[in-house]
C-alpha positions as a Python dict, from the first residue, in 0.01 Angstrom:
ca = {
    (1, 'X'): (0, 0, 0),
    (2, 'X'): (126, 325, -74),
    (3, 'X'): (93, 593, 197),
    (4, 'X'): (124, 962, 121),
    (5, 'X'): (134, 1220, 399),
    (6, 'X'): (334, 1487, 242),
    (7, 'X'): (36, 1738, 243),
    (8, 'X'): (-55, 1661, 611),
    (9, 'X'): (64, 1857, 909),
    (10, 'X'): (24, 1567, 1128),
    (11, 'X'): (-261, 1734, 1340),
    (12, 'X'): (-558, 1538, 1463),
    (13, 'X'): (-537, 1218, 1667),
    (14, 'X'): (-847, 1080, 1512),
    (15, 'X'): (-707, 1120, 1164),
    (16, 'X'): (-404, 924, 1269),
    (17, 'X'): (-602, 646, 1418),
    (18, 'X'): (-834, 647, 1097),
    (19, 'X'): (-528, 649, 873),
    (20, 'X'): (-372, 355, 1065),
    (21, 'X'): (-682, 145, 1051),
    (22, 'X'): (-737, 209, 678),
    (23, 'X'): (-379, 133, 613),
    (24, 'X'): (-445, -235, 744),
    (25, 'X'): (-737, -295, 535),
    (26, 'X'): (-656, -572, 288),
    (27, 'X'): (-765, -445, -64),
    (28, 'X'): (-653, -56, -21),
    (29, 'X'): (-397, 22, -260),
    (30, 'X'): (-319, 389, -191),
    (31, 'X'): (-396, 628, 101),
    (32, 'X'): (-339, 1000, 104),
    (33, 'X'): (-387, 1233, 388),
    (34, 'X'): (-421, 1597, 342),
    (35, 'X'): (-504, 1911, 548),
    (36, 'X'): (-835, 2076, 436),
    (37, 'X'): (-835, 2454, 394),
    (38, 'X'): (-1100, 2502, 640),
    (39, 'X'): (-871, 2442, 945),
    (40, 'X'): (-894, 2733, 1179),
    (41, 'X'): (-769, 2816, 1534),
    (42, 'X'): (-942, 3066, 1769),
    (43, 'X'): (-896, 3140, 2148),
    (44, 'X'): (-1204, 2901, 2245),
    (45, 'X'): (-1166, 2629, 2000),
    (46, 'X'): (-948, 2460, 1726),
    (47, 'X'): (-1111, 2329, 1425),
    (48, 'X'): (-890, 2070, 1262),
    (49, 'X'): (-1021, 1956, 898),
    (50, 'X'): (-841, 1668, 715),
    (51, 'X'): (-920, 1467, 391),
    (52, 'X'): (-846, 1119, 342),
    (53, 'X'): (-825, 973, -12),
    (54, 'X'): (-821, 597, -80),
    (55, 'X'): (-794, 387, -383),
    (56, 'X'): (-922, 21, -380),
    (57, 'X'): (-785, -283, -562),
    (58, 'X'): (-973, -356, -894),
    (59, 'X'): (-1050, -660, -1094),
    (60, 'X'): (-1091, -671, -1467),
    (61, 'X'): (-1354, -884, -1636),
    (62, 'X'): (-1468, -952, -1993),
    (63, 'X'): (-1841, -856, -2068),
    (64, 'X'): (-1996, -978, -2391),
    (65, 'X'): (-2216, -724, -2559),
    (66, 'X'): (-2404, -670, -2874),
    (67, 'X'): (-2322, -357, -3062),
    (68, 'X'): (-2619, -190, -3256),
    (69, 'X'): (-2832, -498, -3150),
    (70, 'X'): (-2678, -747, -3365),
    (71, 'X'): (-2282, -718, -3383),
    (72, 'X'): (-2115, -935, -3111),
    (73, 'X'): (-1841, -780, -2910),
    (74, 'X'): (-1657, -761, -2588),
    (75, 'X'): (-1543, -500, -2350),
    (76, 'X'): (-1323, -504, -2063),
    (77, 'X'): (-1494, -372, -1727),
    (78, 'X'): (-1292, -277, -1406),
    (79, 'X'): (-1473, -344, -1082),
    (80, 'X'): (-1352, -238, -734),
    (81, 'X'): (-1287, -524, -498),
    (82, 'X'): (-1408, -315, -194),
    (83, 'X'): (-1649, -25, -191),
    (84, 'X'): (-1706, 260, 44),
    (85, 'X'): (-1994, 81, 214),
    (86, 'X'): (-1759, -226, 286),
    (87, 'X'): (-1484, 27, 418),
    (88, 'X'): (-1752, 174, 639),
    (89, 'X'): (-1841, -151, 781),
    (90, 'X'): (-1479, -238, 837),
    (91, 'X'): (-1414, 94, 1026),
    (92, 'X'): (-1724, 75, 1225),
    (93, 'X'): (-1586, -236, 1395),
    (94, 'X'): (-1268, -75, 1490),
    (95, 'X'): (-1243, 39, 1855),
    (96, 'X'): (-1210, 411, 1882),
    (97, 'X'): (-1347, 493, 1538),
    (98, 'X'): (-1713, 343, 1524),
    (99, 'X'): (-1975, 434, 1254),
    (100, 'X'): (-1934, 756, 1038),
    (101, 'X'): (-2143, 1059, 1118),
    (102, 'X'): (-2252, 1073, 741),
    (103, 'X'): (-2193, 818, 487),
    (104, 'X'): (-2285, 790, 120),
    (105, 'X'): (-2144, 587, -197),
    (106, 'X'): (-1862, 834, -232),
    (107, 'X'): (-1763, 968, 111),
    (108, 'X'): (-1758, 904, 472),
    (109, 'X'): (-1749, 1186, 727),
    (110, 'X'): (-1647, 1166, 1090),
    (111, 'X'): (-1680, 1486, 1331),
    (112, 'X'): (-1524, 1440, 1691),
    (113, 'X'): (-1519, 1704, 1956),
    (114, 'X'): (-1305, 1699, 2261),
    (115, 'X'): (-1280, 1939, 2550),
    (116, 'X'): (-884, 2013, 2625),
    (117, 'X'): (-795, 2146, 2953),
    (118, 'X'): (-415, 2216, 2967),
    (119, 'X'): (-230, 2190, 3289),
    (120, 'X'): (-212, 2505, 3516),
    (121, 'X'): (-472, 2693, 3322),
    (122, 'X'): (-833, 2739, 3441),
    (123, 'X'): (-977, 2782, 3088),
    (124, 'X'): (-952, 2519, 2827),
    (125, 'X'): (-1049, 2486, 2453),
    (126, 'X'): (-1271, 2275, 2236),
    (127, 'X'): (-1100, 2069, 1969),
    (128, 'X'): (-1331, 1998, 1683),
    (129, 'X'): (-1187, 1736, 1432),
    (130, 'X'): (-1369, 1686, 1091),
    (131, 'X'): (-1231, 1395, 875),
    (132, 'X'): (-1363, 1316, 521),
    (133, 'X'): (-1283, 992, 340),
    (134, 'X'): (-1289, 1005, -34),
    (135, 'X'): (-1252, 721, -300),
    (136, 'X'): (-1035, 817, -576),
    (137, 'X'): (-975, 648, -922),
    (138, 'X'): (-671, 575, -1119),
}
């Protein structure tokens, strides 16, 4: 599996956990983690937004078709071995990740919040982490 974290600052513990879990999935060929441009930091909260891109292993098969209703022909069809719904099921069973907050055929979205109170300070901040997982093609 090819892992690319060159566009990721390393922020987000949940993103790290998610990337490690996805990298262990059998039919994932490529994984890229990037910082999203919506990341912000204010006095009362930090909003960390990351995007994860995955590519699944594909199988090729021959499909026989008829061109113009009578000419026999064949074409090669590529199908993913794994789909986003399968990845959702696998990640839902991982401890610390669970089911996504939003899922469809093209994306999984996780939103985690955590209250951080640093030592020797009376006032903490809220850490909001948004992670979106997308499927990419060739």
